[in-house]
PyMOL Python script that loads the backbone (N, CA, C, O; Angstrom):
from pymol import cmd

cmd.read_pdbstr("""\
ATOM      1  N   MET A   1      34.681 -21.091 -56.152  1.00  0.00           N
ATOM      2  CA  MET A   1      36.100 -20.463 -56.419  1.00  0.00           C
ATOM      3  C   MET A   1      36.965 -21.994 -54.625  1.00  0.00           C
ATOM      4  O   MET A   1      36.528 -22.319 -53.521  1.00  0.00           O
ATOM      5  N   LEU A   2      38.193 -22.346 -55.411  1.00  0.00           N
ATOM      6  CA  LEU A   2      39.056 -22.661 -54.057  1.00  0.00           C
ATOM      7  C   LEU A   2      39.947 -21.983 -54.038  1.00  0.00           C
ATOM      8  O   LEU A   2      40.449 -21.461 -55.033  1.00  0.00           O
ATOM      9  N   TYR A   3      40.407 -21.831 -52.617  1.00  0.00           N
ATOM     10  CA  TYR A   3      41.217 -21.028 -52.267  1.00  0.00           C
ATOM     11  C   TYR A   3      42.516 -22.462 -51.853  1.00  0.00           C
ATOM     12  O   TYR A   3      42.310 -23.657 -52.068  1.00  0.00           O
ATOM     13  N   LEU A   4      43.700 -21.907 -51.282  1.00  0.00           N
ATOM     14  CA  LEU A   4      44.601 -22.791 -50.878  1.00  0.00           C
ATOM     15  C   LEU A   4      44.463 -22.666 -49.597  1.00  0.00           C
ATOM     16  O   LEU A   4      44.531 -23.745 -49.009  1.00  0.00           O
ATOM     17  N   SER A   5      44.293 -21.749 -48.933  1.00  0.00           N
ATOM     18  CA  SER A   5      43.891 -21.557 -47.726  1.00  0.00           C
ATOM     19  C   SER A   5      43.303 -22.897 -47.298  1.00  0.00           C
ATOM     20  O   SER A   5      43.875 -23.861 -46.788  1.00  0.00           O
ATOM     21  N   GLU A   6      41.901 -22.712 -47.657  1.00  0.00           N
ATOM     22  CA  GLU A   6      40.592 -23.670 -47.207  1.00  0.00           C
ATOM     23  C   GLU A   6      41.158 -24.849 -47.625  1.00  0.00           C
ATOM     24  O   GLU A   6      41.055 -25.697 -46.738  1.00  0.00           O
ATOM     25  N   ILE A   7      41.799 -25.317 -48.763  1.00  0.00           N
ATOM     26  CA  ILE A   7      42.551 -26.700 -48.601  1.00  0.00           C
ATOM     27  C   ILE A   7      43.125 -26.940 -47.309  1.00  0.00           C
ATOM     28  O   ILE A   7      42.701 -27.875 -46.630  1.00  0.00           O
ATOM     29  N   MET A   8      44.303 -25.985 -46.784  1.00  0.00           N
ATOM     30  CA  MET A   8      44.974 -26.357 -46.162  1.00  0.00           C
ATOM     31  C   MET A   8      44.400 -26.643 -44.880  1.00  0.00           C
ATOM     32  O   MET A   8      44.870 -27.468 -44.096  1.00  0.00           O
ATOM     33  N   MET A   9      43.019 -25.706 -44.610  1.00  0.00           N
ATOM     34  CA  MET A   9      42.301 -26.629 -43.383  1.00  0.00           C
ATOM     35  C   MET A   9      41.423 -27.272 -43.311  1.00  0.00           C
ATOM     36  O   MET A   9      41.022 -27.361 -42.150  1.00  0.00           O
ATOM     37  N   GLN A  10      40.808 -27.874 -44.087  1.00  0.00           N
ATOM     38  CA  GLN A  10      40.490 -29.210 -44.690  1.00  0.00           C
ATOM     39  C   GLN A  10      40.749 -29.941 -44.676  1.00  0.00           C
ATOM     40  O   GLN A  10      39.958 -30.843 -44.401  1.00  0.00           O
ATOM     41  N   HIS A  11      41.923 -30.181 -44.925  1.00  0.00           N
ATOM     42  CA  HIS A  11      43.344 -31.565 -44.917  1.00  0.00           C
ATOM     43  C   HIS A  11      44.323 -30.969 -43.743  1.00  0.00           C
ATOM     44  O   HIS A  11      45.287 -30.284 -44.086  1.00  0.00           O
ATOM     45  N   PRO A  12      44.119 -31.184 -42.618  1.00  0.00           N
ATOM     46  CA  PRO A  12      45.152 -30.927 -41.830  1.00  0.00           C
ATOM     47  C   PRO A  12      45.953 -32.105 -41.603  1.00  0.00           C
ATOM     48  O   PRO A  12      46.863 -31.893 -40.802  1.00  0.00           O
ATOM     49  N   GLU A  13      45.895 -33.408 -42.106  1.00  0.00           N
ATOM     50  CA  GLU A  13      46.415 -34.243 -42.104  1.00  0.00           C
ATOM     51  C   GLU A  13      47.783 -34.226 -43.246  1.00  0.00           C
ATOM     52  O   GLU A  13      48.438 -35.268 -43.220  1.00  0.00           O
ATOM     53  N   VAL A  14      48.313 -33.044 -44.330  1.00  0.00           N
ATOM     54  CA  VAL A  14      48.903 -32.763 -45.271  1.00  0.00           C
ATOM     55  C   VAL A  14      49.902 -32.136 -43.967  1.00  0.00           C
ATOM     56  O   VAL A  14      49.784 -31.453 -42.949  1.00  0.00           O
ATOM     57  N   GLU A  15      51.015 -32.916 -44.801  1.00  0.00           N
ATOM     58  CA  GLU A  15      51.901 -32.801 -43.563  1.00  0.00           C
ATOM     59  C   GLU A  15      53.847 -32.228 -44.552  1.00  0.00           C
ATOM     60  O   GLU A  15      54.898 -31.804 -44.069  1.00  0.00           O
ATOM     61  N   ASN A  16      53.473 -32.504 -45.831  1.00  0.00           N
ATOM     62  CA  ASN A  16      54.349 -31.799 -46.729  1.00  0.00           C
ATOM     63  C   ASN A  16      54.037 -31.473 -48.180  1.00  0.00           C
ATOM     64  O   ASN A  16      53.102 -32.067 -48.718  1.00  0.00           O
ATOM     65  N   PHE A  17      54.855 -30.435 -48.963  1.00  0.00           N
ATOM     66  CA  PHE A  17      54.469 -29.561 -49.796  1.00  0.00           C
ATOM     67  C   PHE A  17      54.085 -30.995 -51.147  1.00  0.00           C
ATOM     68  O   PHE A  17      53.206 -30.458 -51.820  1.00  0.00           O
ATOM     69  N   GLU A  18      54.277 -32.110 -51.632  1.00  0.00           N
ATOM     70  CA  GLU A  18      54.268 -33.202 -52.250  1.00  0.00           C
ATOM     71  C   GLU A  18      52.989 -33.787 -52.084  1.00  0.00           C
ATOM     72  O   GLU A  18      52.404 -34.417 -52.965  1.00  0.00           O
ATOM     73  N   GLN A  19      52.392 -33.484 -50.484  1.00  0.00           N
ATOM     74  CA  GLN A  19      51.020 -34.266 -50.097  1.00  0.00           C
ATOM     75  C   GLN A  19      50.264 -33.079 -50.648  1.00  0.00           C
ATOM     76  O   GLN A  19      49.385 -33.345 -51.467  1.00  0.00           O
ATOM     77  N   LEU A  20      50.429 -32.037 -50.389  1.00  0.00           N
ATOM     78  CA  LEU A  20      49.634 -30.815 -50.923  1.00  0.00           C
ATOM     79  C   LEU A  20      49.482 -30.626 -52.429  1.00  0.00           C
ATOM     80  O   LEU A  20      48.774 -29.796 -53.000  1.00  0.00           O
ATOM     81  N   LEU A  21      50.138 -31.390 -52.872  1.00  0.00           N
ATOM     82  CA  LEU A  21      50.205 -31.201 -54.424  1.00  0.00           C
ATOM     83  C   LEU A  21      49.011 -32.097 -54.951  1.00  0.00           C
ATOM     84  O   LEU A  21      48.026 -31.777 -55.617  1.00  0.00           O
ATOM     85  N   SER A  22      49.491 -33.567 -54.340  1.00  0.00           N
ATOM     86  CA  SER A  22      48.414 -34.440 -54.420  1.00  0.00           C
ATOM     87  C   SER A  22      46.699 -33.960 -53.928  1.00  0.00           C
ATOM     88  O   SER A  22      45.674 -34.353 -54.485  1.00  0.00           O
ATOM     89  N   VAL A  23      46.778 -33.065 -52.805  1.00  0.00           N
ATOM     90  CA  VAL A  23      45.226 -32.964 -52.616  1.00  0.00           C
ATOM     91  C   VAL A  23      44.917 -32.027 -53.716  1.00  0.00           C
ATOM     92  O   VAL A  23      43.874 -32.194 -54.348  1.00  0.00           O
ATOM     93  N   VAL A  24      45.836 -30.916 -54.052  1.00  0.00           N
ATOM     94  CA  VAL A  24      45.378 -29.963 -54.935  1.00  0.00           C
ATOM     95  C   VAL A  24      45.278 -30.674 -56.478  1.00  0.00           C
ATOM     96  O   VAL A  24      44.792 -29.990 -57.378  1.00  0.00           O
ATOM     97  N   LYS A  25      45.592 -31.602 -56.675  1.00  0.00           N
ATOM     98  CA  LYS A  25      45.292 -32.369 -57.959  1.00  0.00           C
ATOM     99  C   LYS A  25      43.966 -33.051 -57.931  1.00  0.00           C
ATOM    100  O   LYS A  25      43.089 -33.012 -58.794  1.00  0.00           O
ATOM    101  N   GLU A  26      43.970 -33.581 -56.975  1.00  0.00           N
ATOM    102  CA  GLU A  26      42.552 -34.113 -56.471  1.00  0.00           C
ATOM    103  C   GLU A  26      41.563 -33.523 -56.675  1.00  0.00           C
ATOM    104  O   GLU A  26      40.785 -34.075 -57.453  1.00  0.00           O
ATOM    105  N   ARG A  27      41.126 -32.108 -56.064  1.00  0.00           N
ATOM    106  CA  ARG A  27      40.301 -31.294 -55.981  1.00  0.00           C
ATOM    107  C   ARG A  27      40.228 -30.146 -57.569  1.00  0.00           C
ATOM    108  O   ARG A  27      39.617 -29.098 -57.780  1.00  0.00           O
ATOM    109  N   SER A  28      41.168 -30.985 -58.427  1.00  0.00           N
ATOM    110  CA  SER A  28      40.969 -29.514 -59.201  1.00  0.00           C
ATOM    111  C   SER A  28      40.452 -30.540 -59.892  1.00  0.00           C
ATOM    112  O   SER A  28      40.622 -30.284 -61.084  1.00  0.00           O
ATOM    113  N   LYS A  29      39.703 -31.962 -59.708  1.00  0.00           N
ATOM    114  CA  LYS A  29      38.635 -32.272 -60.534  1.00  0.00           C
ATOM    115  C   LYS A  29      37.217 -32.026 -60.454  1.00  0.00           C
ATOM    116  O   LYS A  29      36.354 -32.320 -61.282  1.00  0.00           O
ATOM    117  N   THR A  30      37.127 -31.597 -59.632  1.00  0.00           N
ATOM    118  CA  THR A  30      35.866 -30.874 -59.228  1.00  0.00           C
ATOM    119  C   THR A  30      35.118 -29.329 -59.053  1.00  0.00           C
ATOM    120  O   THR A  30      33.939 -28.991 -58.949  1.00  0.00           O
ATOM    121  N   GLU A  31      36.780 -28.358 -59.083  1.00  0.00           N
ATOM    122  CA  GLU A  31      36.403 -26.989 -59.268  1.00  0.00           C
ATOM    123  C   GLU A  31      37.201 -26.782 -60.413  1.00  0.00           C
ATOM    124  O   GLU A  31      38.129 -27.434 -60.891  1.00  0.00           O
ATOM    125  N   VAL A  32      36.721 -25.882 -60.703  1.00  0.00           N
ATOM    126  CA  VAL A  32      36.614 -24.366 -62.136  1.00  0.00           C
ATOM    127  C   VAL A  32      38.366 -23.885 -61.843  1.00  0.00           C
ATOM    128  O   VAL A  32      39.454 -24.191 -62.331  1.00  0.00           O
ATOM    129  N   PHE A  33      37.827 -22.897 -60.675  1.00  0.00           N
ATOM    130  CA  PHE A  33      39.073 -21.714 -60.235  1.00  0.00           C
ATOM    131  C   PHE A  33      39.786 -22.165 -59.235  1.00  0.00           C
ATOM    132  O   PHE A  33      39.319 -23.032 -58.496  1.00  0.00           O
ATOM    133  N   PHE A  34      41.219 -21.574 -59.020  1.00  0.00           N
ATOM    134  CA  PHE A  34      41.797 -22.272 -57.924  1.00  0.00           C
ATOM    135  C   PHE A  34      42.354 -20.630 -57.499  1.00  0.00           C
ATOM    136  O   PHE A  34      42.615 -19.794 -58.364  1.00  0.00           O
ATOM    137  N   ARG A  35      42.433 -20.455 -56.505  1.00  0.00           N
ATOM    138  CA  ARG A  35      43.760 -18.947 -55.826  1.00  0.00           C
ATOM    139  C   ARG A  35      44.548 -19.791 -55.129  1.00  0.00           C
ATOM    140  O   ARG A  35      44.436 -20.949 -54.726  1.00  0.00           O
ATOM    141  N   ILE A  36      45.667 -18.644 -55.060  1.00  0.00           N
ATOM    142  CA  ILE A  36      46.920 -18.726 -54.395  1.00  0.00           C
ATOM    143  C   ILE A  36      46.720 -17.913 -53.137  1.00  0.00           C
ATOM    144  O   ILE A  36      47.323 -16.843 -53.056  1.00  0.00           O
ATOM    145  N   ASP A  37      45.731 -18.409 -51.883  1.00  0.00           N
ATOM    146  CA  ASP A  37      45.657 -16.880 -51.237  1.00  0.00           C
ATOM    147  C   ASP A  37      47.132 -16.823 -50.027  1.00  0.00           C
ATOM    148  O   ASP A  37      47.384 -15.731 -49.517  1.00  0.00           O
ATOM    149  N   VAL A  38      48.088 -18.161 -49.630  1.00  0.00           N
ATOM    150  CA  VAL A  38      48.856 -18.133 -48.548  1.00  0.00           C
ATOM    151  C   VAL A  38      49.852 -18.900 -49.157  1.00  0.00           C
ATOM    152  O   VAL A  38      49.688 -19.744 -50.037  1.00  0.00           O
ATOM    153  N   LYS A  39      51.122 -18.476 -48.514  1.00  0.00           N
ATOM    154  CA  LYS A  39      52.175 -19.739 -48.866  1.00  0.00           C
ATOM    155  C   LYS A  39      52.402 -21.074 -47.836  1.00  0.00           C
ATOM    156  O   LYS A  39      52.742 -21.204 -46.660  1.00  0.00           O
ATOM    157  N   PRO A  40      52.119 -21.761 -48.665  1.00  0.00           N
ATOM    158  CA  PRO A  40      52.404 -23.119 -47.796  1.00  0.00           C
ATOM    159  C   PRO A  40      53.609 -23.054 -46.810  1.00  0.00           C
ATOM    160  O   PRO A  40      54.732 -22.583 -46.986  1.00  0.00           O
ATOM    161  N   PRO A  41      52.892 -23.842 -45.400  1.00  0.00           N
ATOM    162  CA  PRO A  41      54.326 -23.532 -44.195  1.00  0.00           C
ATOM    163  C   PRO A  41      55.581 -24.960 -43.892  1.00  0.00           C
ATOM    164  O   PRO A  41      56.388 -25.252 -43.009  1.00  0.00           O
ATOM    165  N   PHE A  42      55.181 -25.471 -45.050  1.00  0.00           N
ATOM    166  CA  PHE A  42      56.405 -27.000 -44.998  1.00  0.00           C
ATOM    167  C   PHE A  42      57.626 -26.432 -45.451  1.00  0.00           C
ATOM    168  O   PHE A  42      57.893 -25.605 -46.323  1.00  0.00           O
ATOM    169  N   ALA A  43      58.377 -27.160 -44.543  1.00  0.00           N
ATOM    170  CA  ALA A  43      59.783 -26.987 -45.001  1.00  0.00           C
ATOM    171  C   ALA A  43      60.300 -27.403 -46.343  1.00  0.00           C
ATOM    172  O   ALA A  43      61.225 -26.756 -46.833  1.00  0.00           O
ATOM    173  N   ASP A  44      59.887 -28.225 -46.859  1.00  0.00           N
ATOM    174  CA  ASP A  44      60.468 -28.789 -48.380  1.00  0.00           C
ATOM    175  C   ASP A  44      59.517 -27.616 -48.996  1.00  0.00           C
ATOM    176  O   ASP A  44      60.347 -27.043 -49.701  1.00  0.00           O
ATOM    177  N   THR A  45      58.545 -27.045 -49.137  1.00  0.00           N
ATOM    178  CA  THR A  45      58.074 -26.111 -50.416  1.00  0.00           C
ATOM    179  C   THR A  45      59.254 -25.339 -51.166  1.00  0.00           C
ATOM    180  O   THR A  45      60.180 -24.701 -50.666  1.00  0.00           O
ATOM    181  N   PRO A  46      59.005 -25.541 -52.297  1.00  0.00           N
ATOM    182  CA  PRO A  46      60.378 -25.066 -53.307  1.00  0.00           C
ATOM    183  C   PRO A  46      60.310 -23.413 -53.101  1.00  0.00           C
ATOM    184  O   PRO A  46      59.575 -22.719 -52.398  1.00  0.00           O
ATOM    185  N   GLU A  47      61.256 -23.124 -53.899  1.00  0.00           N
ATOM    186  CA  GLU A  47      60.818 -21.493 -54.330  1.00  0.00           C
ATOM    187  C   GLU A  47      59.929 -21.710 -55.354  1.00  0.00           C
ATOM    188  O   GLU A  47      58.954 -20.994 -55.125  1.00  0.00           O
ATOM    189  N   ASN A  48      59.776 -22.304 -56.319  1.00  0.00           N
ATOM    190  CA  ASN A  48      58.928 -22.137 -57.273  1.00  0.00           C
ATOM    191  C   ASN A  48      57.177 -22.866 -57.138  1.00  0.00           C
ATOM    192  O   ASN A  48      56.457 -23.447 -57.950  1.00  0.00           O
ATOM    193  N   TRP A  49      57.025 -22.495 -55.783  1.00  0.00           N
ATOM    194  CA  TRP A  49      56.216 -22.584 -55.190  1.00  0.00           C
ATOM    195  C   TRP A  49      54.616 -23.003 -55.578  1.00  0.00           C
ATOM    196  O   TRP A  49      54.031 -24.068 -55.380  1.00  0.00           O
ATOM    197  N   GLU A  50      54.134 -21.726 -56.217  1.00  0.00           N
ATOM    198  CA  GLU A  50      53.063 -21.328 -56.862  1.00  0.00           C
ATOM    199  C   GLU A  50      52.818 -21.639 -58.129  1.00  0.00           C
ATOM    200  O   GLU A  50      51.694 -21.481 -58.606  1.00  0.00           O
ATOM    201  N   ASP A  51      53.862 -22.129 -58.847  1.00  0.00           N
ATOM    202  CA  ASP A  51      54.024 -22.601 -60.530  1.00  0.00           C
ATOM    203  C   ASP A  51      53.775 -23.847 -60.617  1.00  0.00           C
ATOM    204  O   ASP A  51      53.295 -24.422 -61.594  1.00  0.00           O
ATOM    205  N   ARG A  52      54.277 -24.588 -58.997  1.00  0.00           N
ATOM    206  CA  ARG A  52      54.175 -26.314 -59.021  1.00  0.00           C
ATOM    207  C   ARG A  52      52.409 -26.515 -58.848  1.00  0.00           C
ATOM    208  O   ARG A  52      51.778 -27.519 -59.179  1.00  0.00           O
ATOM    209  N   LEU A  53      51.777 -25.089 -58.153  1.00  0.00           N
ATOM    210  CA  LEU A  53      50.794 -25.653 -57.453  1.00  0.00           C
ATOM    211  C   LEU A  53      49.278 -25.395 -58.601  1.00  0.00           C
ATOM    212  O   LEU A  53      48.314 -26.137 -58.791  1.00  0.00           O
ATOM    213  N   GLU A  54      49.606 -24.078 -59.171  1.00  0.00           N
ATOM    214  CA  GLU A  54      49.041 -24.208 -60.133  1.00  0.00           C
ATOM    215  C   GLU A  54      49.289 -25.223 -61.338  1.00  0.00           C
ATOM    216  O   GLU A  54      48.270 -25.694 -61.842  1.00  0.00           O
ATOM    217  N   ALA A  55      50.461 -25.598 -61.836  1.00  0.00           N
ATOM    218  CA  ALA A  55      50.184 -26.851 -62.309  1.00  0.00           C
ATOM    219  C   ALA A  55      49.898 -28.141 -62.334  1.00  0.00           C
ATOM    220  O   ALA A  55      49.960 -28.930 -63.277  1.00  0.00           O
ATOM    221  N   ALA A  56      49.391 -28.402 -60.584  1.00  0.00           N
ATOM    222  CA  ALA A  56      49.123 -29.236 -60.424  1.00  0.00           C
ATOM    223  C   ALA A  56      47.238 -28.768 -60.467  1.00  0.00           C
ATOM    224  O   ALA A  56      46.393 -29.582 -60.838  1.00  0.00           O
ATOM    225  N   PHE A  57      47.084 -28.134 -60.265  1.00  0.00           N
ATOM    226  CA  PHE A  57      45.411 -27.417 -60.777  1.00  0.00           C
ATOM    227  C   PHE A  57      45.087 -27.955 -62.087  1.00  0.00           C
ATOM    228  O   PHE A  57      44.087 -28.645 -62.284  1.00  0.00           O
ATOM    229  N   THR A  58      45.864 -27.667 -62.910  1.00  0.00           N
ATOM    230  CA  THR A  58      45.373 -27.635 -64.431  1.00  0.00           C
ATOM    231  C   THR A  58      45.363 -29.005 -64.598  1.00  0.00           C
ATOM    232  O   THR A  58      45.031 -29.492 -65.679  1.00  0.00           O
TER     233      THR A  58
END
""", "prot")
cmd.dss("prot")
cmd.show_as("cartoon", "prot")
cmd.util.cbc("prot")
cmd.orient("prot")
């Protein structure tokens, strides 16, 4: 299972929400399950951030 907090720890170079979406899309190629366990700390994180992360993973 892939956790959002794990992605954020493994990719400290990610500086905004769009970069995070790209990393999630890439990781979805090798993972089966995704769990959102933290809110991204970026200034550009939109209100529908959970939906967008789930869509990027699927």
